[in-house]
C-alpha positions in Angstrom: 117.8 62.4 69.9 119.4 65.7 68.7 115.9 67.3 68.6 115.2 66.3 72.2 118.6 67.6 73.3 118.0 70.9 71.6 114.6 71.3 73.2 116.0 70.4 76.6 118.8 72.9 76.3 116.3 75.6 75.2 114.0 74.8 78.1 116.9 74.9 80.6 118.0 78.2 79.2 114.5 79.7 79.5 114.1 78.4 83.1 117.6 79.9 84.0 116.6 83.3 82.6 113.2 83.2 84.4 114.9 82.2 87.7 117.6 84.8 87.4 115.1 87.6 86.5 112.8 86.5 89.4 115.6 86.6 91.9 116.7 90.1 90.6 113.1 91.3 90.8 112.7 90.2 94.4 116.0 91.8 95.4 115.1 95.0 93.5 111.7 95.3 95.2 113.1 94.7 98.6 115.8 97.3 98.0 113.1 99.8 97.1 111.2 99.2 100.3 113.8 98.6 103.0 116.1 101.4 104.2 118.7 102.9 103.8 117.7 105.1 100.8 120.1 107.1 98.7 117.9 110.2 98.3 120.6 112.1 96.3 120.8 109.3 93.8 117.0 109.2 93.6 116.8 113.0 93.0 119.4 112.7 90.2 117.5 109.9 88.5 114.2 111.8 88.8 115.7 114.6 86.8 117.4 112.4 84.2 114.4 110.0 83.7 111.6 112.5 84.2 112.5 116.0 83.2 115.0 115.0 80.4 112.3 112.8 78.8 109.7 115.6 78.5 110.6 116.8 75.0 110.5 113.4 73.3 107.3 112.4 75.1 105.6 115.8 74.5 106.4 115.8 70.7 105.3 112.2 70.4 102.0 112.9 72.1 101.4 116.1 70.1 101.8 114.5 66.7 100.0 111.3 67.7 96.9 113.3 68.8 97.0 115.3 65.6 97.3 112.3 63.4 94.6 110.4 65.3 92.2 113.3 64.9 92.8 113.3 61.1 92.4 109.5 60.8 89.2 109.4 62.9 87.7 112.3 60.9 88.5 110.5 57.6 87.1 107.2 58.8 84.0 108.8 60.5 83.1 110.7 57.3 82.4 107.4 55.6 79.5 106.9 58.0 78.5 110.5 58.6 80.0 110.3 62.1 82.6 113.1 62.0 81.4 114.4 65.3 83.0 111.6 67.2 86.5 112.9 66.7 86.8 114.7 70.0 85.4 111.6 71.9 87.7 109.0 70.3 90.8 111.2 70.5 90.3 111.7 74.2 89.6 108.1 75.1 92.3 106.7 72.7 95.0 109.0 74.2 94.1 108.5 77.8 93.5 104.8 77.8 96.0 103.5 75.3 98.2 105.7 73.1 99.3 108.0 75.9 100.8 105.4 78.2 101.9 103.0 75.6 103.7 105.4 73.3 105.2 107.3 76.2 106.4 104.0 77.7 108.0 102.9 74.4 109.7 106.2 73.9 111.1 106.3 77.4 112.1 102.7 77.1 114.2 103.5 74.0 115.8 106.4 75.8 116.0 105.4 79.5 116.3 101.7 79.5 119.2 101.8 77.0 120.9 104.5 79.1 120.5 102.5 82.4 121.8 99.3 80.8 124.8 101.1 79.3 125.7 102.9 82.5 125.3 99.9 84.8 126.9 97.6 82.2 129.9 99.8 82.0 130.2 99.8 85.7 130.0 96.0 85.7 132.7 95.4 83.1 135.0 98.0 84.7 134.5 96.4 88.1 133.0 99.5 89.7 130.2 97.4 91.0 132.7 95.1 92.7 134.3 98.2 94.2 130.9 99.1 95.7 130.6 95.7 97.3 134.1 96.1 98.7 133.1 99.4 100.3 130.1 97.7 101.9 127.6 99.5 99.7 124.8 97.4 98.2 124.7 97.8 94.4 120.9 97.2 94.6 120.5 100.0 97.1 122.8 102.5 95.4 122.2 101.7 91.7 119.0 99.7 91.1 116.5 101.1 93.7 116.9 104.8 92.8 116.4 104.1 89.1 113.3 101.8 89.6 111.7 104.3 92.1 112.4 107.3 89.8 111.0 105.5 86.7 107.9 104.3 88.5 107.2 107.8 89.9 108.1 109.7 86.7 106.1 107.7 84.1 102.6 108.6 85.4 103.6 112.2 85.5 105.0 112.1 81.9 101.8 110.2 80.8 99.6 112.8 82.4 101.4 115.5 80.5 101.3 113.4 77.3 97.6 113.0 77.6 97.1 116.7 77.9 99.4 117.5 74.9 97.9 114.7 72.8 94.3 115.9 73.4 95.6 119.4 72.6 97.0 118.2 69.3 93.7 116.7 68.4 92.0 120.0 69.4 94.3 122.1 67.2 93.7 119.9 64.2 90.0 119.6 64.8 89.4 123.3 65.2 92.0 124.7 62.8 91.9 122.2 59.9 88.7 120.2 60.2 86.3 123.1 61.1 85.0 122.0 64.5 83.7 124.6 66.9 86.2 125.0 69.7 83.7 125.2 72.5 81.8 122.1 71.2 85.0 120.2 70.8 86.1 120.9 74.4 82.6 120.1 75.8 82.6 116.7 74.0 86.0 115.9 75.3 85.1 116.8 78.9 81.7 115.1 78.8 83.0 111.9 77.3 86.2 111.2 79.3 85.7 109.5 82.6 88.0 109.4 85.6 88.6 105.6 85.1 90.0 106.3 81.6 92.6 108.6 83.0 93.5 106.6 86.1 93.8 103.3 84.2 96.4 105.0 81.9 98.3 106.4 84.9 98.4 102.9 86.5 99.6 101.5 83.3 102.3 104.1 83.2 103.6 103.2 86.7 103.8 99.5 85.6 105.6 100.5 82.4 108.1 102.7 84.4 108.9 99.8 86.7 109.4 97.5 83.7 111.7 100.0 81.9 114.0 100.5 84.9 114.0 96.8 85.8 115.0 95.7 82.3 117.7 98.3 82.1 119.1 97.4 85.5 118.9 93.7 84.9 120.6 93.5 81.6 123.2 96.1 82.6 123.9 94.3 85.9 124.5 90.9 84.2 126.4 92.2 81.2 129.9 90.7 80.5 132.5 90.7 77.8 133.7 94.3 77.6 132.2 96.9 75.2 130.5 94.2 73.1 128.7 92.9 76.1 127.6 96.3 77.1 126.2 96.9 73.6 124.4 93.6 73.7 122.9 94.4 77.1 121.7 97.8 75.9 119.9 96.2 72.9 118.4 93.5 75.0 117.2 96.0 77.6 115.3 98.1 75.0 113.8 95.0 73.2 112.7 93.2 76.4 111.3 96.4 77.9 109.3 97.2 74.7 107.9 93.7 74.4 106.9 93.5 78.1 105.2 97.0 77.9 103.1 95.8 75.0 102.3 92.5 76.7 101.5 94.0 80.1 99.4 96.6 78.3 97.1 93.9 77.0 96.7 92.2 80.4 96.1 95.5 82.2 93.5 96.5 79.5 91.7 93.2 80.0 91.7 93.8 83.7 90.4 97.4 83.6 88.0 97.1 80.7 87.3 93.4 80.2 84.0 91.8 80.7 
């Protein structure tokens, strides 16, 4: 009987979380689509989420492209296929590594910051003060962050794709002895528009997930500083797991049989 009781409690807890998240998701989407819009808040979040994330995303893409070129060259040399370096670096960065790594890095930086900020406002009753002033917390706090993250992530991933391919180019031409013109020609000839657009669509979904998880856990935090810390951790973990899961499903939709 104790086993059934434990399973029942677990099932009820899961359904409660799914219901709460679904309700929050619907309210968030509606707040993004229905006026009024707080454009000043949106501009501030675009700067904080987009521009301030450029260094970490750029460095991650640069070293990822460089390491990927080395690994492909070493693996391809076993089959006398060293010439595929440019092709595989380009497709690997644009389809998978660019959006996923950028999403994970931004999740660690942005989702935690959103959860901490909104969580602090929750435990210090600033959100209740907004309601008292007839200001919707979803309109003022949630919608600008979700819109900004959804807009910024594709831009960041586009920059990351360029820097990642550049990293592979530098390693290929400076360390591995490839001709620069041939390397660039192989990259341009092999990459298709669908490879780039699929990565940008993934990035928009990842941005939405990052902001949604940060807002959700911050909005529902409780218990003072300890609760804010727990919300921050949960936001990063849930955003990272959902990014990896959604990446699989999006990949199967774009490139599955």
